[in-house]
N, C-alpha and C positions, 0 to 999 in steps of 0.2 A: 613465785606466782602460785596461787592456789588453783588446784585442779579439782573439779567436781565430776562425779561419775554416777551413772545409774544404768539399769538394765531393763529390758522389756522382752518378755517371751512373745514371739511372733509366730505366725504360721511357717516362717522360714528359719526358725531357730532363734536362739538368744541373740538379742541386739544390744550392743554396748555403745554408750555415748558418753563422751567426756566434754566438759565445758570449762572455760575460764570465766572471769567476770564479764568479758566482752561477748562471748557467744560459744556456740558448739565448735570445738576444736577437732574432734574425731568422732566418727560414728561408723561402726562396722558390725557385720554378723560375726559373732565370736564363737559360735558353736557351743561347746560345753566348757570352753576355756575362759573362766572368769578371771579377771586380773586381780588376784588376791592381794598383792602388795599395795596396789593403788586403792582398792576397795577398802582395805583396813584403815587407810589414812584419810580417805575422802568421803564426803557425803554429797548428797544431791543439793542443788541450789535452785533458785527460781527459773534459771534457764533450762536446767535438766528437767525440771517439773513440766515446763511448757513443752519441751521437746517430747517428753513421754506422752503427754496429752495429745499432741498433734500426730505422733506415730500411731497411737491407738485409733484415732479418727481416720487416718489414712487406711489402716488395715481393715477398718469397719466399713470402708467405702464412703465415708463422710467428709473426707478432706482431699483436695486436689492440689493445693498450694501450701507450702510450708512458710511460716512467717517467723519462726524462731531465729534469733540473731545468730550469725555465723562468725567464726574466727579461725578460718583455715590458714595453715602455714604452708607457703610454697613460693616458688620463683614468680617473678612478674608474669612470665608467659603462662605458667600453670594457673595463676590467679585469673588471667584473662580467659583461659579456657573454661575454668569453673564458673566464671561469671556468665559465660554463654550457656552453660549447662542449666543453670537455674532459670534461664529464660525459655527453656523448652517446655511447652505446656503439657500438662497431664494428658496421657493418651496419644502423644505424638512422638515420633522418632526423627532423628537427624543422623546423617552420616558424618564420618570424620571429615570428609571433604567439605560438607556444608558448614561445619564449624570453622574450618580453616578459612573459608570464604567470608564468614561473618567477621573474622579477625583481620580481613584484608591480607591474608597470607595464603593464597589459593594452593600453593605447593607444600603447605605445612601439614598435610593430613597425617603423616607418620608422627610428627611432633605432637599433634593434637591427641593422637592415640596414646602416646607416652604420658602426657599430662592427665588424660582421662584415667589411665591406669593407676596414677598416683593420687587420685582424689581421696582425701582423708575423711570425707563426709558422705559415705555411701547413702543412697536412697534420697536423702534430703537435698543433696546436690546430685541430681538424677543422671549419673553416668550410665545407668541401665538403659536410658533412652537413646544411646548411641549405637548405631548398627553399621555394618559394612555397606559400601556403596552399592553392592549387588543385592541388598536386602537381607543378607545373612546376619545371624546374631553376633558373631565374632566373640571375643573373650569378655569375661567379667570377673573381677577379683573375688566376688562373692560366690562364684560358680555359675556356669551357664544355666543350670537348672533354676537358680534363683532369678536370674535375669528373665528367663522365659515366664516364670510365675508372675513376676512384677509387671511385665508387659501385658500378660493376659489379664491381670487384675485391673490394669488401666484401660482394657478394651482394645489393645493394639492387636491387629491381625498380623501374625508373624508368618513369614515365608515358611511353608511346610517343607520338611525334609526328613529323610530317614534318621538323621542324627537327632533332630528335635524329638521325633517319635520315641527314641530310645532313652531320653532323659527321664530321670526319676528324682524328684526333690528329696526323697528319703536318703539318697546317696550323699547329699551335702548338708543336710539340716543340722547334723551334729558336729560339723567341721568348722574350724575357724576360717574366716575369709582369707583367701590367699593374698599374697603380695602385700602383707601388712607389716612386714618386719621394719620398714622405714618409719612406722608410727611409734615405735618404742624408743 
């Protein structure tokens, strides 16, 4: 299978996205760690070009919905969670419990959190729009600073806390998104 790759410099650091002929397979904030092995063998394709254009529009405040085709790999349950995530509108947040209810599995909040954390298509499949039931930011593989920035970019009022006030995007902008070992 051919894999295509491209990068975009964003306000949150370098963003890496990979595609098959079917759609985007992976998208992450890669910090300064460009995947040299794959980059040397791969080129962009129409899907990565469309993805790049839509990401540029998103960061410019001109796009709220991504229409690039997706090709994420995961279990049936993970896929069902990711399908719910793409239905969360721009500027809106949901809790893990609300996603569990959408799946008719009201006691599956923790499993939803696990699937959310393994989302291979950050930002485009908007896992940053998931917050704790009490309104807290909770974790984010891209770094909680990036999550706060993205939610602010979308106009979401985030529950103010001392922890949020101490966050600094410069602390994560050069770091590769955490929890991405499973993508290699």
